C-alpha positions in Angstrom: 14.8 -18.7 -6.8 11.3 -17.7 -7.8 8.8 -20.6 -7.7 5.7 -20.8 -9.8 4.1 -23.9 -8.2 1.9 -22.3 -5.5 -1.9 -22.2 -5.6 -4.0 -20.1 -3.1 -7.1 -17.9 -2.8 -6.9 -14.1 -2.8 -9.5 -11.6 -1.8 -10.1 -8.0 -2.9 -12.0 -5.6 -0.7 -14.6 -3.1 -2.0 -15.8 -1.2 1.1 -16.5 2.2 2.6 -14.3 3.2 5.5 -15.6 4.9 8.6 -14.6 8.3 7.4 -11.8 10.0 9.4 -12.1 7.4 12.2 -9.2 5.0 12.4 -10.4 2.9 15.3 -13.8 2.2 13.7 -12.3 1.6 10.3 -9.8 -0.9 11.8 -12.6 -2.7 13.6 -14.5 -2.9 10.2 -11.3 -4.1 8.5 -10.8 -6.9 11.0 -14.4 -8.1 10.4 -13.7 -8.2 6.7 -10.5 -10.1 7.4 -12.4 -12.6 9.5 -14.9 -13.1 6.7 -12.2 -13.5 4.0 -10.3 -16.0 6.1 -13.4 -18.0 6.8 -13.8 -18.3 3.0 -10.3 -19.7 2.6 -8.4 -16.6 1.5 -4.7 -16.5 2.3 -4.2 -12.9 1.0 -6.5 -9.9 1.3 -6.0 -6.5 -0.3 -7.5 -3.3 1.0 -8.0 0.0 -0.8 -5.8 3.1 -0.9 -5.8 5.0 2.5 -8.7 2.8 3.7 -7.6 4.0 7.1 -9.0 6.5 7.8 -10.5 7.1 4.3 -9.6 9.1 1.2 -9.3 12.9 1.9 -11.9 14.0 -0.6 -11.9 17.6 0.7 -8.7 18.2 -1.2 -10.6 18.0 -4.5 -13.7 19.8 -3.3 -12.6 23.2 -2.0 -9.8 25.6 -1.4 -7.0 25.1 1.1 -8.5 27.3 3.7 -11.8 25.3 3.7 -9.9 22.0 3.8 -7.9 22.9 6.9 -10.8 22.1 9.1 -10.3 18.4 8.2 -6.6 18.3 8.6 -6.1 17.9 12.4 -8.6 15.1 12.6 -7.1 13.3 9.6 -3.6 13.5 11.0 -4.7 12.2 14.4 -6.5 9.3 12.7 -3.5 8.4 10.5 -1.3 5.6 11.8 2.4 5.4 12.6 4.1 2.3 11.3 3.8 -0.4 13.9 1.7 1.6 16.4 -0.9 0.1 18.7 -3.7 0.5 16.2 -1.7 -1.2 13.5 -0.9 -4.0 16.0 -4.7 -4.8 16.0 -4.4 -5.7 12.3 -1.3 -7.8 13.0 -3.1 -9.7 15.7 -6.1 -10.3 13.4 -3.7 -11.5 10.6 -2.1 -14.0 13.0 -5.4 -15.2 14.4 -6.9 -15.7 10.9 -3.7 -17.1 9.3 -4.1 -14.5 6.5 -1.7 -12.1 4.9 -2.8 -8.6 4.1 -1.8 -5.4 2.3 -3.5 -2.5 4.0 -3.7 1.0 2.4 -3.4 3.6 5.1 -2.5 7.2 5.8 0.9 7.0 7.5 1.9 9.7 9.9 5.6 10.4 10.5 6.0 13.4 12.9 4.1 16.2 11.2 3.8 14.7 7.8 1.6 12.1 6.2 2.1 9.6 3.4 -0.1 7.4 1.2 1.2 4.0 2.4 0.7 0.3 2.1 1.8 -2.0 4.9 2.4 -5.7 4.1 1.7 -8.0 7.0 2.2 -11.8 6.7 0.0 -14.6 8.1 2.1 -14.6 11.3 1.2 -11.0 12.0 4.7 -9.7 11.2 5.2 -6.4 9.3 7.4 -7.5 6.4 7.3 -4.3 4.3 5.9 -0.8 4.2 5.9 1.5 1.2 4.8 5.1 0.4 3.3 6.3 -2.8 6.2 7.7 -4.8 4.3 10.8 -6.0 0.9 11.8 -4.7 -1.5 12.8 -7.4 -2.5 16.4 -8.1 -4.2 17.9 -5.0 -3.1 14.9 -2.9 0.2 16.8 -2.6 -1.5 19.3 -0.3 -2.1 16.5 2.2 0.7 13.9 1.7 4.4 13.8 1.2 6.4 11.7 -1.3 8.1 8.3 -1.1 11.5 7.4 -2.6 13.2 4.5 -4.4 13.0 2.2 -1.4 9.2 2.2 -1.8 9.3 0.3 -5.1 9.6 -3.2 -3.8 8.3 -6.8 -3.7 8.3 -9.3 -0.9 8.2 -13.0 -0.7 5.3 -14.4 1.2 4.8 -18.2 1.9 2.6 -18.4 -1.2 4.4 -16.1 -3.7 6.1 -12.8 -4.4 3.8 -9.8 -3.7 4.1 -6.1 -4.6 1.8 -3.1 -4.6 1.1 0.3 -5.9 -1.5 3.0 -5.2 -3.9 4.6 -7.6 -2.3 6.5 -10.5 1.1 4.9 -9.8 -0.3 2.4 -12.2 0.0 5.1 -14.9 3.8 5.5 -14.4 5.6 3.4 -17.0 9.0 3.6 -15.3 7.7 2.6 -11.9 5.8 -0.3 -13.5 8.9 -1.5 -15.4 10.9 -1.6 -12.1 8.1 -3.6 -10.5 8.1 -6.1 -13.4 11.9 -6.4 -13.1 11.5 -7.6 -9.4 9.7 -10.8 -10.6 6.4 -9.7 -9.0 3.8 -12.5 -9.1 0.8 -11.0 -7.3 0.2 -7.3 -7.5 -2.0 -5.4 -5.0 -3.6 -2.4 -6.7 -5.0 -0.1 -4.0 -7.4 2.5 -5.3 -9.9 5.1 -3.9 -13.5 5.1 -5.3 -13.8 6.7 -8.7 -16.6 9.0 -7.9 -15.3 12.5 -7.8 -16.3 14.7 -10.7 -18.2 11.9 -12.4 -19.3 11.5 -15.2 -17.6 14.7 -16.4 -14.0 13.7 -16.3 -13.3 10.4 -18.1 -9.7 10.2 -16.8 -11.2 9.8 -13.3 -13.8 7.2 -14.3 -14.1 3.6 -13.3 -13.8 2.5 -16.9 -10.5 4.4 -17.4 -8.8 3.2 -14.2 -10.0 -0.4 -14.5 -8.4 -0.4 -17.9 -5.1 0.8 -16.5 -5.3 -1.9 -13.8 -6.0 -4.6 -16.3 -3.2 -3.3 -18.5 -0.8 -3.8 -15.6 -1.7 -7.5 -15.4 -1.1 -7.9 -19.2 2.1 -5.9 -19.4 3.7 -7.5 -16.4 2.1 -11.0 -16.7 1.1 -10.8 -13.0 -2.0 -11.5 -11.0 -3.7 -8.3 -10.0 -5.8 -7.9 -6.9 -7.5 -4.5 -7.0 -9.3 -3.1 -4.0 -11.3 0.1 -3.9 -13.3 2.3 -1.5 -17.0 3.1 -2.0 -18.8 6.4 -1.5 -21.9 6.1 0.6 -24.3 8.6 2.3 -21.9 8.9 5.3 -19.2 10.3 3.0 -21.6 13.0 1.8 -22.3 13.9 5.4 -18.6 14.3 6.1 -17.4 16.1 3.0 -20.4 17.9 1.4 -21.7 21.0 3.2 -23.2 22.5 0.0 -25.3 21.2 -2.9 -22.4 22.0 -5.2 -20.0 19.8 -3.2 -22.6 17.0 -3.1 -22.7 17.2 -6.9 -18.9 16.7 -7.0 -19.1 13.4 -5.1 -21.8 11.0 -6.4 -22.6 7.9 -4.5 -20.8 4.6 -5.6 -17.5 4.6 -7.4 -16.5 1.2 -6.2 -14.8 -1.1 -8.7 -12.8 -3.9 -7.1 -11.2 -6.1 -9.8 -9.2 -9.3 -10.0 -7.2 -10.1 -13.2 -5.0 -13.0 -14.3 -1.6 -12.6 -15.9 -3.1 -12.7 -19.4 -5.6 -10.0 -18.4 -8.6 -12.3 -17.9 -11.1 -11.2 -15.3 -11.1 -13.7 -12.4 -14.1 -12.5 -10.4 -17.4 -10.9 -11.3 -17.4 -7.2 -10.2 -19.8 -5.9 -7.6 -22.2 -3.1 -8.2 -20.4 0.3 -7.8 -22.4 1.2 -4.7 -22.1 -2.3 -3.1 -19.7 -3.4 -0.3 -18.2 -6.9 -0.4 -15.2 -9.1 -1.1 -14.1 -10.6 -4.5 -12.3 -13.9 -4.4 -10.1 -15.7 -7.0 -8.1 -18.9 -7.0 -4.5 -18.1 -7.9 -2.3 -20.6 -9.7 1.1 -19.1 -10.2 2.0 -21.5 -13.0 -0.3 -19.5 -15.2 2.3 -16.7 -15.2 4.7 -18.9 -17.1 2.1 -19.4 -19.9 1.7 -15.6 -20.2 5.4 -14.9 -20.1 6.0 -17.5 -22.9 4.8 -14.8 -25.3 6.1 -11.6 -23.7 8.4 -11.0 -20.7 9.2 -7.3 -20.7 12.2 -7.5 -18.4 13.3 -10.9 -19.7 13.4 -12.4 -23.2 11.3 -9.6 -24.6 13.6 -6.8 -23.4 16.3 -5.0 -25.4 18.7 -3.7 -22.8 21.2 -2.7 -25.5 18.7 -0.2 -26.9 16.5 0.8 -23.9 17.3 0.6 -20.2 16.2 2.2 -17.0 18.2 3.8 -14.1 16.7 3.0 -10.7 17.9 4.3 -7.3 16.4 2.1 -4.5 18.0 4.0 -1.6 16.0 5.4 1.3 17.0 9.1 0.8 16.3 11.3 3.8 16.5 15.1 4.2 19.2 14.7 6.9 21.8 12.0 6.6 23.7 11.0 9.7 27.2 9.9 8.8 29.1 7.3 10.7 32.7 7.4 11.8 33.8 5.9 8.5 32.1 8.6 6.5 29.3 6.4 5.1 25.6 7.1 5.6 24.0 4.5 7.9 20.3 5.1 7.1 19.7 5.3 3.3 20.7 1.7 2.6 18.0 0.3 4.9 14.3 0.2 4.3 11.8 1.9 6.7 10.8 -1.5 8.1 14.5 -2.3 8.9 14.8 1.1 10.6 11.6 0.5 12.4 12.8 -2.8 13.7 16.1 -1.2 14.8 14.1 1.3 16.7 12.1 -1.5 18.4 15.3 -3.3 19.3 16.9 -0.1 20.7 13.7 0.6 22.7 13.7 -2.9 24.2 17.4 -2.6 25.0 16.8 0.7 26.8 13.8 -0.8 28.7 16.0 -3.8 29.7 18.7 -1.4 31.0 16.3 0.6 33.1 14.6 -2.5 34.3 17.9 -3.7 35.7 18.1 -0.6 37.9 14.4 -0.3 38.6 13.7 2.7 36.4 11.0 1.5 34.1 8.9 4.3 32.8 8.2 6.3 29.7 11.1 5.6 27.3 11.7 8.3 24.7 13.5 7.0 21.6 16.0 9.5 20.1 18.6 9.1 17.4 21.4 8.2 19.9 19.5 5.1 20.9 19.7 3.7 17.4 22.8 1.6 16.6 25.1 3.2 14.0 25.1 0.5 11.3 27.0 1.8 8.3 26.1 0.1 5.0 26.8 0.6 1.3 23.7 0.0 -0.9 24.3 -2.7 -3.5 21.9 -3.4 -6.3 21.8 -7.1 -7.0 21.3 -8.8 -10.3 17.6 -9.1 -9.6 17.4 -5.4 -8.7 16.0 -6.1 -5.3 
């Protein structure tokens, strides 16, 4: 059952990463978490790919020029649950604060625009990938799938998230609304590139899209963004022409109520800081009294949406009963199975005195066949 009785404080980050440096950016993120927790926040939202920063080179030159950034970016991208991510988990537990962190996720030789959801106990409860990277982002990142459209129940409410122009995808938004999302984390890069020439990439345009999400879905929106500072220019701009492509600023963190009201005063576009807002989930019910797009205001007999939530993979390992054992599970579930199998293998070797480097391969993962079933709530 979805409850609307919780009240809590949320925080939205507007900050510049330490460009292409995961360790330094994580250190900065932990300090931000410490500050937010000291001010009473129970949830903190970080920008899109805050770790290790947005790959602006993709917009500013050809592929040959951009290759010089690729290796460093890959090495500073995180694997789900790796040692660097565990630093965030420890900080969450120490501060008793939940977070949604935007990061570049590496998986073997590929990268994904991801958001990891970590609860106040430091547990990874969800991980999602951007369904479709935008424009030139596709030269850096791969795509997600239906399992990446999700919400998760935290102690204070049901939380979901999207990255950047996913907020312009009507069908994706409609699925999110159908999952009874209460608090939405909107993770964005800075809106600096090509400004002021391209309105579609402006702060005004994308803040409007973010506010519209709150109004359309009757949800609280916690919007976090990066900022372009002089250090970004040093990293990405080796000519005056490229410097002109990437003006300073572009930060625009926002917090909206389920009726679209602005809950916190925005910072200057070149400033770093944290926005705070007190969230009262009962306000969602007032907004939904007028319009609930997947409830009383829907017309399923006229318009409906097909949604496939399975975790499709390029290779499907089929169990003895002929059913795929992977696609019905989320990446976090598969990650936990991998952890369990690794611990099982360590325990086996410990018993015979053979502790060492333990490679994890497919045969170590239990073959758990499952049939995906979409429940009445679509989750």
